[in-house]
C-alpha positions in Angstrom: 58.8 10.3 -147.1 61.1 13.6 -146.2 59.6 15.8 -143.8 59.9 19.4 -143.7 59.2 22.4 -140.8 55.8 23.4 -139.9 52.4 22.3 -138.9 50.4 22.2 -135.8 51.5 19.6 -133.3 47.8 19.0 -132.4 46.3 18.6 -135.8 45.9 14.6 -134.8 43.9 15.1 -131.9 40.6 13.7 -131.2 38.6 16.6 -132.3 36.4 17.8 -135.2 37.2 20.8 -137.3 35.0 22.6 -139.0 37.2 23.7 -142.1 34.3 25.3 -144.5 30.4 25.5 -144.2 29.2 22.0 -144.0 32.8 20.5 -143.9 34.3 18.7 -141.4 37.6 17.5 -140.6 37.7 14.3 -138.5 41.1 12.7 -137.7 41.2 9.0 -137.0 44.1 7.1 -135.4 46.3 4.7 -137.6 47.9 1.5 -135.8 51.6 1.8 -135.3 52.1 4.5 -137.7 54.5 7.5 -137.3 51.6 9.4 -139.6 49.9 9.3 -136.2 46.5 10.1 -138.0 44.6 10.3 -141.1 42.0 13.1 -142.0 38.8 12.0 -143.2 36.7 15.0 -144.5 32.8 14.6 -143.8 30.9 16.5 -145.9 26.9 17.6 -145.1 24.8 16.1 -148.1 21.2 16.8 -147.4 20.0 14.8 -144.6 23.3 12.6 -144.7 26.9 12.7 -145.1 29.5 12.2 -147.8 32.9 11.0 -146.7 36.5 11.5 -148.3 38.6 8.6 -147.4 37.4 6.5 -144.8 40.4 5.2 -142.5 41.9 2.4 -141.5 40.1 -0.4 -140.8 40.6 -0.8 -136.7 38.7 -0.7 -133.7 40.1 2.7 -132.5 39.4 4.8 -135.7 35.7 3.2 -136.0 35.4 4.3 -132.6 36.8 7.6 -133.4 34.6 8.1 -136.3 31.2 7.0 -134.3 32.0 9.7 -131.8 33.1 12.5 -134.5 29.7 11.7 -136.3 27.5 11.7 -132.9 28.9 15.4 -132.2 27.2 16.1 -135.9 24.4 14.7 -134.5 24.9 11.9 -137.2 25.8 8.0 -137.0 27.9 5.9 -139.5 24.7 4.7 -140.9 24.3 8.3 -142.3 26.8 8.2 -144.6 25.6 7.9 -148.1 28.9 7.4 -149.9 32.7 6.9 -149.8 35.0 9.2 -152.2 38.3 7.4 -151.8 41.5 9.1 -152.7 43.7 6.3 -153.3 44.1 2.5 -152.5 46.2 2.3 -149.1 44.7 1.1 -146.2 44.4 4.2 -144.3 42.2 5.6 -146.5 40.3 2.5 -148.2 39.9 -0.4 -145.8 37.5 1.0 -143.2 35.0 1.9 -146.3 35.1 -1.9 -147.0 33.7 -2.7 -143.9 31.3 -0.4 -143.4 29.8 -1.2 -146.8 29.1 -5.0 -145.3 26.7 -3.2 -142.5 25.3 -0.3 -144.1 25.8 -1.2 -148.1 27.3 2.3 -148.3 28.5 2.8 -152.2 32.4 3.2 -152.3 34.1 4.9 -155.6 38.1 4.9 -156.0 40.1 6.2 -159.0 40.0 4.3 -161.9 43.8 3.9 -161.9 43.6 1.7 -159.1 42.1 -0.9 -160.3 45.5 -3.0 -161.5 46.7 -2.6 -158.2 43.5 -3.8 -156.6 43.9 -7.1 -158.7 47.3 -7.4 -158.0 46.0 -7.1 -153.9 43.2 -9.6 -154.7 45.6 -12.3 -156.1 45.3 -15.2 -153.7 49.1 -16.7 -154.7 50.7 -12.8 -154.1 53.4 -13.0 -151.4 53.2 -9.7 -149.0 55.5 -6.7 -150.3 56.6 -9.2 -153.1 57.2 -6.5 -155.9 58.9 -4.3 -153.5 61.6 -6.8 -152.0 62.3 -7.9 -155.8 63.1 -4.0 -156.4 65.1 -3.9 -153.4 67.4 -6.6 -154.4 67.7 -4.9 -157.6 68.6 -1.6 -155.7 71.4 -3.4 -153.6 69.5 -3.6 -150.5 69.5 -7.8 -150.3 70.1 -7.7 -146.6 67.0 -5.6 -145.8 64.9 -7.7 -148.1 66.4 -10.9 -145.3 65.7 -8.3 -142.3 61.8 -8.0 -143.5 61.4 -11.4 -144.5 62.3 -12.4 -141.1 60.0 -9.7 -139.7 57.0 -11.2 -141.4 58.0 -14.7 -140.2 55.1 -16.3 -138.2 52.7 -13.5 -139.0 49.1 -14.5 -140.3 48.7 -14.4 -143.9 47.2 -11.3 -145.2 43.5 -10.5 -145.5 42.7 -10.4 -149.0 39.0 -9.4 -147.9 40.4 -5.7 -147.5 40.8 -5.5 -150.8 37.1 -6.1 -152.4 36.4 -3.8 -155.4 35.0 -0.5 -155.3 31.1 0.2 -156.0 32.5 2.3 -159.0 35.3 3.8 -160.4 36.0 7.4 -160.6 37.2 9.2 -163.9 39.1 12.2 -164.6 36.9 15.4 -164.9 33.8 13.4 -163.5 31.9 15.9 -160.9 30.4 14.3 -157.7 27.9 16.5 -156.4 27.0 17.4 -152.7 24.5 19.8 -151.4 25.2 21.8 -154.4 29.0 21.5 -154.0 30.7 20.3 -157.0 33.6 18.3 -156.7 35.6 17.6 -159.7 37.9 14.5 -159.8 41.4 15.4 -160.7 43.7 12.3 -161.3 47.2 12.8 -159.6 49.2 9.7 -160.2 52.3 9.4 -158.4 51.8 8.5 -154.9 49.6 5.5 -156.3 49.1 5.0 -159.9 45.5 5.9 -159.6 45.4 8.9 -156.8 42.6 11.2 -157.1 41.8 14.7 -155.5 38.6 16.6 -155.4 38.5 19.8 -156.1 35.6 22.5 -155.2 36.4 25.4 -157.6 33.4 27.8 -156.2 34.5 26.8 -152.7 37.9 27.2 -153.3 38.7 23.8 -151.3 40.9 20.8 -152.6 40.7 17.5 -150.8 44.3 16.4 -151.5 44.8 13.0 -150.3 48.2 12.1 -149.8 49.1 13.7 -153.1 49.9 17.2 -151.5 50.8 17.1 -147.7 51.8 20.3 -145.5 54.8 18.9 -143.6 55.9 15.8 -145.2 56.8 14.6 -148.8 54.3 11.7 -149.7 56.0 8.2 -150.3 56.9 7.9 -154.0 57.6 4.4 -155.7 56.0 2.1 -153.2 52.7 0.3 -154.5 51.5 -3.2 -155.1 52.1 -2.7 -158.9 55.5 -0.6 -159.4 55.2 2.3 -161.9 58.5 2.8 -163.9 58.7 6.7 -163.1 56.5 7.3 -160.2 58.3 10.4 -159.5 58.1 11.9 -163.1 54.2 10.8 -162.8 54.0 12.8 -159.3 55.8 16.1 -160.9 53.4 16.1 -163.4 50.2 16.1 -161.4 51.8 18.6 -159.1 52.2 20.8 -162.1 48.6 19.6 -163.4 47.4 20.9 -160.0 49.2 23.9 -159.7 47.8 25.0 -163.0 44.1 24.8 -161.5 43.0 27.7 -159.4 44.7 28.0 -155.8 42.4 26.6 -152.9 42.6 25.6 -149.3 44.8 22.6 -148.7 42.8 19.4 -146.9 45.4 17.0 -146.6 44.9 13.7 -145.3 47.7 14.0 -143.2 48.6 17.3 -141.1 47.0 20.2 -140.7 44.6 22.3 -143.0 46.9 25.0 -144.9 46.0 27.9 -146.7 47.5 27.5 -150.1 47.8 24.0 -152.4 49.8 26.6 -154.7 52.5 27.4 -151.7 52.9 23.8 -150.9 53.3 22.7 -154.3 56.0 25.2 -155.3 57.6 23.8 -152.0 57.5 20.3 -152.9 58.7 20.5 -156.7 61.8 22.7 -155.0 62.6 19.7 -152.5 62.3 16.8 -155.2 64.8 19.3 -157.5 67.0 19.6 -154.7 66.7 16.0 -154.3 67.8 15.1 -157.6 70.6 17.3 -157.7 71.6 15.3 -154.2 71.4 12.0 -156.1 73.2 13.0 -159.1 76.0 14.3 -156.8 76.2 10.8 -155.1 76.6 9.1 -158.1 79.3 11.2 -159.3 81.1 10.5 -156.2 80.9 6.8 -156.5 77.4 5.5 -155.1 76.9 3.0 -157.6 73.4 1.3 -156.1 70.5 2.9 -155.0 70.9 2.0 -151.7 74.3 3.1 -151.6 72.7 6.8 -152.7 70.3 6.7 -150.2 72.9 6.3 -147.4 74.8 9.1 -148.4 71.0 11.4 -147.8 69.6 12.3 -144.7 66.1 11.8 -144.2 62.9 13.2 -142.5 63.5 16.7 -140.7 65.5 15.0 -137.9 68.2 14.9 -140.7 68.6 10.8 -139.8 70.8 8.5 -142.1 69.1 5.3 -143.6 70.4 2.8 -140.5 68.8 5.3 -138.3 65.5 4.4 -139.7 63.2 1.1 -138.7 62.8 -1.5 -141.5 59.8 -0.2 -143.0 61.1 3.0 -143.3 64.5 2.0 -144.8 62.3 0.7 -147.4 60.8 3.2 -148.2 63.8 5.3 -148.4 65.3 3.3 -151.0 62.4 3.1 -153.0 62.2 6.8 -153.0 65.6 6.9 -154.2 65.2 4.8 -156.8 62.7 7.0 -158.1 64.6 9.8 -158.4 67.3 7.6 -160.1 64.6 6.4 -162.7 63.7 10.3 -163.3 67.4 10.9 -163.5 67.4 8.2 -166.2 64.7 9.5 -168.1 66.3 13.0 -168.1 69.5 11.5 -169.5 71.4 12.8 -166.6 72.4 9.3 -165.4 72.5 5.6 -166.9 72.5 2.2 -165.3 73.2 -1.2 -166.3 72.2 -4.7 -164.6 75.4 -6.2 -162.7 74.1 -9.5 -162.0 70.7 -9.0 -159.8 72.0 -5.1 -159.1 71.4 -2.2 -160.8 74.4 0.1 -160.7 74.1 3.7 -161.7 76.7 5.9 -163.6 76.4 9.5 -164.9 75.2 9.8 -168.3 77.6 10.7 -171.3 
């Protein structure tokens, strides 16, 4: 959730941008979200379209998508398939609602299956694993605030989380009008995140794996990973080994080099690990205490200057960095009652 400088301020404006021959970036609005918009990409496929990601299932996003496709002399019914990079609402749910009308196939990374099963569980409480984790991280007061903010809200709509028509596996190739889109598994932001690499066209549909102006949230999903940051950095290294490409992100403007942005992300997390190790050395014992010693977003805000949701993301991301430091044997932790306490290893 950390921000870095750069990016065109108008990337989220209602417009259609041709980013390569026959490929169009369409930003769709998000409800009450600091990210402002999500990019979906329409790939011309014969007389129809293939869409990479779908947007959030809200009326404004549906209306904007219809307007954008009309400018391409197409309609929503011309979408032949959805390729979804990951399970988050702003990428997945509009595909599900459109499938009910048009029977459009929806494809999702195989690694998301277990998380989707959690979301489909009728007995699961909203944010249940995240709230338990927050308590472990020494942020019980945040848990109370979040629970209070959810009081009186309607129960979650499980129908948004229908299963896809098929599961995408690493190395699978999707062909659209002669383009070959290679599925690359990139866990970290979520367990089953995938990107789509067009080697010949030198394009990477990156979802939330590589973003041009912010770092994707780590450690916040229905089924928590024991080492999400380690997985994320490993996925970055894997994509970095592939040929460079034009970065087509889910949030933010198109950027010229995937490799250059990955190098910035790796550098950012390296510095963050050092900051967090120093905070533990300086006496911060819980993930919440560590998070309070860091600055967040490009505005250099403190945790208590963020809204409740972003405070939760900040603490979860701090916990992900602490988990990697434990794996690297730089720090250790002990369970003290219901709270993890951290200390320098050795």
